C-alpha positions as a Markdown table, in Angstrom:
| # | Residue | x | y | z |
|---|---|---|---|---|
| 1 | Tyr | 6.0 | 22.9 | -3.1 |
| 2 | Arg | 7.6 | 25.3 | -0.6 |
| 3 | Glu | 4.3 | 26.0 | 1.0 |
| 4 | Met | 3.7 | 22.3 | 1.4 |
| 5 | Leu | 7.1 | 22.0 | 3.1 |
| 6 | Leu | 6.1 | 24.8 | 5.5 |
| 7 | Met | 2.8 | 23.1 | 6.2 |
| 8 | Asn | 4.7 | 19.9 | 6.9 |
| 9 | Asn | 7.0 | 21.7 | 9.4 |
| 10 | Phe | 3.9 | 23.3 | 11.0 |
| 11 | Ser | 2.2 | 20.0 | 11.3 |
| 12 | Val | 5.2 | 18.3 | 12.9 |
| 13 | Leu | 5.6 | 21.3 | 15.3 |
| 14 | Asn | 2.0 | 21.1 | 16.4 |
| 15 | Tyr | 2.2 | 17.3 | 16.9 |
| 16 | Thr | 5.3 | 17.8 | 19.0 |
| 17 | Gly | 3.6 | 20.5 | 21.0 |
| 18 | Val | 0.6 | 18.4 | 21.8 |
| 19 | Ile | 2.9 | 15.5 | 23.0 |
| 20 | Lys | 4.9 | 17.9 | 25.3 |
| 21 | Ile | 1.7 | 19.4 | 26.7 |
| 22 | Thr | 0.3 | 16.0 | 27.4 |
| 23 | Lys | 3.4 | 14.8 | 29.2 |
| 24 | Lys | 3.4 | 18.0 | 31.3 |
| 25 | Ala | -0.3 | 17.6 | 32.1 |
| 26 | Lys | 0.3 | 14.0 | 33.1 |
| 27 | Lys | 3.0 | 14.9 | 35.5 |
| 28 | Thr | 0.9 | 17.7 | 37.0 |
| 29 | Leu | -2.1 | 15.5 | 37.3 |
| 30 | Glu | 0.0 | 12.8 | 39.1 |
| 31 | Arg | 1.4 | 15.4 | 41.5 |
| 32 | Val | -2.1 | 16.8 | 42.3 |
| 33 | Gln | -3.4 | 13.3 | 42.9 |
| 34 | Glu | -0.5 | 12.4 | 45.2 |
| 35 | Ala | -0.9 | 15.6 | 47.2 |
| 36 | Ala | -4.7 | 14.8 | 47.5 |
| 37 | Ala | -3.9 | 11.3 | 48.7 |
| 38 | Val | -1.3 | 12.6 | 51.3 |
| 39 | Ala | -3.8 | 15.3 | 52.5 |
| 40 | Ser | -6.6 | 12.8 | 53.0 |
| 41 | Val | -4.4 | 10.3 | 54.8 |
| 42 | Glu | -3.2 | 13.1 | 57.1 |
| 43 | Ala | -6.8 | 14.0 | 57.7 |
| 44 | Gly | -7.5 | 10.4 | 58.7 |
| 45 | Gln | -9.7 | 9.6 | 55.7 |
| 46 | Gly | -7.4 | 6.8 | 54.4 |
| 47 | Phe | -7.8 | 7.8 | 50.8 |
| 48 | Lys | -5.6 | 5.9 | 48.4 |
| 49 | Val | -5.1 | 7.0 | 44.8 |
| 50 | Ser | -5.4 | 3.9 | 42.6 |
| 51 | Asp | -5.0 | 3.5 | 38.9 |
| 52 | Gly | -8.8 | 3.1 | 38.7 |
| 53 | Asn | -9.2 | 6.7 | 40.0 |
| 54 | Arg | -6.9 | 8.2 | 37.4 |
| 55 | Pro | -8.2 | 9.2 | 34.0 |
| 56 | Ser | -6.1 | 7.7 | 31.2 |
| 57 | Leu | -4.6 | 10.8 | 29.8 |
| 58 | Lys | -2.8 | 8.8 | 27.1 |
| 59 | Lys | -6.1 | 7.4 | 25.8 |
| 60 | Met | -7.8 | 10.8 | 26.1 |
| 61 | Thr | -5.0 | 12.4 | 24.1 |
| 62 | Ala | -5.0 | 9.7 | 21.5 |
| 63 | Ala | -8.7 | 10.0 | 21.0 |
| 64 | Trp | -8.5 | 13.8 | 20.7 |
| 65 | Met | -5.6 | 13.6 | 18.2 |
| 66 | Glu | -7.6 | 11.0 | 16.1 |
| 67 | Gln | -10.7 | 13.1 | 16.2 |
| 68 | His | -8.8 | 16.2 | 15.1 |
| 69 | Asp | -6.8 | 14.3 | 12.5 |
| 70 | Leu | -3.6 | 15.4 | 14.2 |
| 71 | Asn | -0.6 | 13.3 | 13.1 |
| 72 | Glu | 3.0 | 13.9 | 12.4 |
| 73 | Gly | 2.3 | 15.4 | 9.0 |
| 74 | Asn | 1.9 | 12.0 | 7.3 |
| 75 | Gln | -0.7 | 13.3 | 4.8 |
| 76 | Val | 1.4 | 16.3 | 3.9 |
| 77 | Gln | 4.5 | 14.1 | 3.6 |
| 78 | Ala | 2.7 | 11.7 | 1.3 |
| 79 | Gln | 1.6 | 14.6 | -0.9 |
| 80 | Leu | 5.1 | 16.1 | -1.0 |
| 81 | Arg | 6.5 | 12.7 | -2.2 |
| 82 | Arg | 3.8 | 12.6 | -4.9 |
| 83 | Val | 4.8 | 16.1 | -6.1 |
| 84 | Glu | 8.5 | 15.2 | -6.0 |
| 85 | Lys | 7.9 | 12.0 | -8.1 |
| 86 | Leu | 5.7 | 13.9 | -10.6 |
| 87 | Tyr | 8.3 | 16.6 | -11.0 |
| 88 | Ala | 11.1 | 14.0 | -11.3 |
| 89 | Asn | 9.1 | 12.1 | -14.0 |
| 90 | Met | 8.4 | 15.3 | -16.0 |
| 91 | Phe | 11.6 | 17.2 | -15.7 |
| 92 | Ser | 14.4 | 15.1 | -14.2 |
| 93 | Asp | 14.2 | 11.8 | -16.1 |
| 94 | Gly | 12.7 | 10.1 | -13.0 |
| 95 | Asn | 15.6 | 11.1 | -10.6 |
| 96 | Val | 13.8 | 12.2 | -7.4 |
| 97 | His | 17.0 | 13.4 | -5.7 |
| 98 | Val | 17.7 | 15.9 | -8.6 |
| 99 | Ser | 14.0 | 17.0 | -8.6 |
| 100 | Ile | 14.1 | 17.7 | -4.8 |
| 101 | Gly | 17.2 | 19.9 | -5.3 |
| 102 | Glu | 15.5 | 21.7 | -8.2 |
| 103 | Leu | 12.3 | 22.2 | -6.3 |
């Protein structure tokens, strides 16, 4: 049970890390694109960054997270709840709150 709790914490930490990295990458990408647009305008090329030129980082990240089955630890949390209920039914007269304390 304790190892499952650690795995849950690890899963949530990884999920949070990916979200933060994605946000940072999006900001960096936007700055680079804006700098490229300014440089090309100054060079007289008239380049304009439009939404059509920007890759959808949000969609790319969501696809990657789905492909790698990265979520907020939902599967681990569901398994933890099953273990808690099983323990409660076997040793705590069905009281999940007492079983969580004992585990």
